[in-house]
N, C-alpha and C positions, 0 to 999 in steps of 0.2 A: 221825375214824375213816373207814377205807376202807369203801366199799359197792359192791355190784354192781348196776350200772345197765344197763338195756336203753334205748338211745336210738332210738325209732322215728322214721323220716323219711318224711314223705309227699311226694307228687308235686306240688310247687308250686314256683314260681320261688325261693321263700325257702329252699329247701333248702340253698343255698350258706351261710346263716347257721348252720345246724346244725353246720358245721365249727368255727366259733368256739366254739359250746356244747360241743362234744365236747372241744376243747382245754382249756376251763375244767374239765371234769369230770376228765379225766386228770391235768392238773397239780395237782389238788387231791388226787391219790391214789386215785381211784376206778377200778374195774375196769369198763370199758364195752363192751358188745357193741352194734354198730350193727345195726339191722334196717331196711333201706330197702325201700320198695315198689318194684315193678317201674317205675313211673312215675318215682319218685325217682332211679333210676339213670340215667334220661335227662338229668337235671340235673347229678348228681355221680357219678362212676364208683366202683365197688367198690374199685379201689386206693387211692383217697384215703382212704375210710373205714377200710380196713385198716392204712395208713400212720400215720394220726392216732390210731388206737385202740390199735395193737399186737396187735389180735385179728383173727382171720378174720371176714369179713363173712357174716352169716347173712341170705340173701335169698329163699331158697325152701324148702318143706317137703320136697323131695326130696333135698337134700343131707345127708349124715351121717344117714341115716334110722335107723341103728342106735342113735344117741343120743336119738331122738325129740325133735328140737329144737322142734317146735311146742307141746310140753308143758313141756319142761325149762326153756327160757329164761323163761317166766313164773313158774314155780314157784320157781326159784333167785333171782329178781331181788329187791333190796331196794327198788327204785323203777323204775317205767317212766315215761319222759318221751317224748312225741311232738311233735316240733316240725320243720317245720310239720305241723299237723293240718288236712288238707283238709276241705272239706264232705263228700266221699265217705267219708273215714275216719269223720268224727263220725257219719255216718248208719249206717255198718256197725257201729261200736262200740255206739251206741245199741240197735241192733236184733240184736245178737248174731251178725252174720254173720261167717264166718271163711272166707275164700277165698284168704288167702295167709298168709305166716309172721306178719306183724305183727298181724294180726286175730286169728289163733289165740293169740298171746302176750297179748293184751290179754284174751282170755277165760280163759286159764288163771292169770293173775296174781293173787295174793292180797295183794300189797303195794300201797303207795300208787301211784296213776296220775295223772300230771300232763299235760294236753293243752294245747298252745298253738296255737290256731287261726290260720290265714292265709288269706285269700280276698278276693274283691271284695266291696264293701260290700253289694251286692245279694244276694249269696250268704249273707253273714252274717246279713242282716236277712230272709231268706225264712222264712216260717212254718215250713217243715219243718226247717230248721237250728235256729231258735229251740226248737222242740218237742224236737229231739234233744239240744240242749245242756241243756235243763231235765231231761230224762230221765237224762243222765249225772250231772249234778249232784246229782239226788235219789238216786242210787246211791252218792254219796260221792266221785265222780270229781273231781279239781280241774280245772276248765276255766277258764283265765285269759282275761280279756277281751282281744281284740286291740287293737293300738295304732291311732292315727289317723295318717295320713300318705300318702306316696306309694306307690301300688300299681303293678301292671304297667302298662306303657304310659304314658299321660298321666293316668290316673285318680288322684284323691286321695280319701280317706275312711277310714272305720273298716274294718279288715281286715287291716291290716299286721302281720306277726310282730313281737311285741316284741323289744328288743335282747337278744341272747344273755346278756349280763351280767346282765339283770334276770330272765330266765327261770331262769338259774342261781342267783340269789338266792333265788328262791321254792323251788327244789329244795333248795337248802342249809338253809331253814328246815324244810322237811318231815323231812329227814334228822336235823336237829338235835333235833326233838321226839321222834324215835323212829318207826320204820316201823310200829309197833303203834298210835301215836296216831292217833285217828280225826279224819276232817274235821269237827269238832264245830261249825264254822260253815257247813256245807253248807246251802243253802237260805235262808241269813240275808243280809239286805241291810244293810250298815253303812256309816256316814259317818265319815270322818276328816278333820280339818283340820289343816293343817301351815304352818309359816313365820311370818313377822312381816308385819303390814300397814304400809303407808306412807301417810301422810297429807301430800299436797302443800302446801308453803308458797308456792312460786313455781315457775316453770318449771325451776328447776335444783335445788331443795332439798326436802327432805321430813323429816316426824317419823317415826322408826321404831323398831325394837329390834335386838337381836343375834340373833334366832332364825334358825337356819340351815335348819329343816325336817327335820333328820335323824331326831328322834324321831317326828314324824308320819309320815313315810315308812316307818320301821320298823314302825309300827302297821299301815299299809296293806299292806305286804309280807306281814307276819305273818297277816293277816287272809286275804289271798288264798291263803296256803299252807294255810290251814285250811278253804278251801272257800267263803269269803263272796263275795258280790257287793259290791265295794267302790267307793264314790265318794269321791275323794280332792279336797279342796278346798285348793289350794295358793296361799299368799300369797307372791309374790316369792322363789320357791325355784328355785335353778339346778341342783339334783341331776338325775340322769337319771330319766326317767319310769319308775315301777315298773311291772313286768309284771302284767297282769290287773287293772287298775283303770280306772275311768272318771275321767279327771283333768279338773278344772275350775280353771282359772287365774284368780286375783283379785289385786286390788292394795290397795285401801282396805279399812277395816273395814266401811263400808257394803257394798261388794261381797261380802266374806266373809259378811256377815249375810244378804243375799239368797240367795246360792248355798247356804249351809248350811241355812237354813229351808226352801228348796225341796226340797233332797235328803232332809232328815230327815222329810219327811211320811210316807213309807212305810217308814222305816228301822227295823230291829229294834235298833240301837244306834248311838250317836253318841259319838265320841271327840274332844274338843275339845283338841288338841294345839298348835293354833296360838296365836301370841301377838298378839292384836289390840292396836293402840295404844289406850290409854285416853283419849287426848286428840287433838283435831285443831284447825288454825287456824280461828278464827271466820271469817276472810275469805281467801280464795285471792287472791294477788297476781298479776295476769296478766303483770307484768313483773318482772325479777329485782330482789329487794330490795337496795338499795344502802346502804352506810354513809354516815352524815351527814358533812358536810364536816369537822366537828370530830372525826370518828372514833368517835363514840358509836353503840351498837348500837340498833336499832329495838326498840320494844316490841311483842310478838306476843301477841295475846290468844287464849287457847284455850277451847275447849268441850269438854264430855264427850261420848265416843263411846257409842253404844248397847252395852248388856251383852248380847252374843249369847247366853252360857251362861245367863243368868237368863231371857232370853226363851224359850229352848229349854225350860228347866225348868218355865215356866208353861204352855207349849204342849204338851208331850209327852204321848203316850198313857200309860196306867198300866202297860202291859207293855214300853214301850220303856225300855232302859238307857242312862242319860247319865253320861258320864265326863268330868270337868272337870280342869283343871290349875291348880296354883298355884306360881308361881316366887317363892320368898320369900328375903328376906335377914335378917329378925329372927327373932321367935319363930315359926318356920315352922309347927310343928304346931298351935299354937293359932290362927294366922291361917287355916290351911287348914280346921279344923274349922268356923270361922265362915263362910268362904267356901262350904263344902259346904252349909250350911244356907240361905245366901242363894240359891245357884243352884238348890236343890231337886234335887240330883243324887243318883244312886246311889253314885258313887266319886270320890274326888279324889285325884289323883296330886300329891304335894307334892314339889318339888325345891327344896333349897337352892342358890341360884345365886350366882355370883360371878366374879372376873376369870378363873379357870380351870375353871370348873365349868359343866357342861351345855351352854351355848351353843357349838355348833360341835364339841363333843368327839365321840369315838367311844364313850364309855362314859356310863353314867348310874346313879344310885342315887336311890331314892325311897321315900317313906312313902305308903302307899295307905290311906286311910280310907274305911269305907263308911258309909252312912247308917244302917245296922243297928248301928254301933258297932264293927264289926271293924276291926282294924289289921293290915296286912301291911307288914313292912319288907323292902325289896328292896336287897340290898348292890350295890356297883358291879359292874356287868356290861356286856355290850354292849347298846347300845339295842335290838337285835333281841330279845335274851333277856329284857329288861325288858318289852317290848311283849308277848311271849307270856306272861309272868306276869301281866299286866294282863288280857289275853284270857281267861286261865283264870278270873279273877274275874268277868268279864263273862259267860262261858259258863255259870257256875254260876247267876247271876242269871237269864239267859234261861231256863235250864232250870226254875227256880222259877216262872216265868210261864206254862209251858206247860201 
């Protein structure tokens, strides 16, 4: 469905990336008005924005005064996205300052607002910026976490603008839920695990599984779109980094365990969408394991890996919501109920897996069973839509703990 979007562009070197974000919006059929700051126009000129959007560029409060643009743009928008959002813009938005068209638009907008910050690490971590971001999030503004990577000059760190495709993915989830849907995870800290762990056999082989991480990444994107602070613990995933999350990469089940337990300490909800290997080799071979001269295969002894979900179930605070997953091939629902009890979780998402089901697919279907006896059957749909359906259940339980 076509939406009216205001794309605000702050005055940072990352302004050129907003051109790609604009293209993604327009090619998806959305009507976009670009509102650059005066500083942004030093990086990308107005003719570029006009050509890419097919709309006149709104860059000051004195043009077309009879149309009252400083009020009308915000009133008529279905979504306002600011990328990049500089430290100066965050400060003005947090304190209600309105000295140009973009900040006026932010004050008059009653639709969802998505801010994608970009700045040097020291600026992002400064107490003033931290306080401004906290203020904006408390008001329901979606402020996505910046990415880690190369910044201006030779600097590297947190503060890089997330990739346009990932900002677009968050915006798309906001629009998919409806512009009236609240940022119902604002102020919440959530942990999501994704992917499949690998247990090394020797320098060239490992025990693993077929998990692509797509469902876990969908959970992370959906939570970010709903305003949450998201930590994504990813095991051997090759997907693009989602916008607005703190990404922790791991390889083995033990690494997944350590990272998840650490992140979960102050989390409001934990979604265990990763597929940890149940077993690992008892002994790691420092050299490549060879076939015997007669062609026979070696015997490899396995030991059981720690049960991360069960450990979280034992450790979690009473108000923390825990969601676990069950990939089943037999009596899926019965197995899932038993697993739910063993893990001491609030919800279990049960997938029937097979050769062409779940792993690597773009869609998913699930049965979600609650510790309270509730059953929610989710038909085949996109993994993003399924993630939002499960988050709806999590939000209800979080509200019950408030």
